C-alpha positions, 0 to 999 in steps of 0.5 A: 763646690769642689773643683775636683773631688779627690781625698787631698781636696775633701780632707781639709774642708772636713777637717775644718769643719767636721770634729775629730771622732765624729761618726760619719755617714756616707756612701761608698764612693772611695773618696771617703776610705780614708776618714778612719785614717784621719780620726773619724768614725765612718759607717756607709751605705752601699747605693751600688747594691740598692742600699739607701738606710739600715736599721743596725739596731733592729728598732725599726728605724733606719739610723744609718742613711745618707738620704737627708744630706743628698736630697739637701744637694738636690734642692737647697733650702727646700727638701732638708726642711720638708724631709724634717717636718718643718716649715720652708722659710 
């Protein structure tokens, strides 16, 4: 976890772990606003408007969401695997 949540503290974490030009999906939190300036493609969902997933291409699947990642923070080691349909180990 980060001691404080500011763009200056998340930038080195992101740049060390995520390749440039990666499409990063987040919620609308303003801390992520500079992702494009840092060299990343960026899509958001707006939890404030009740949006948690979006079917952008009309194929019936919500390709744009951050729920899997957020579930992983709430119950590490369990929820992500359950969501993906694999066994917990």
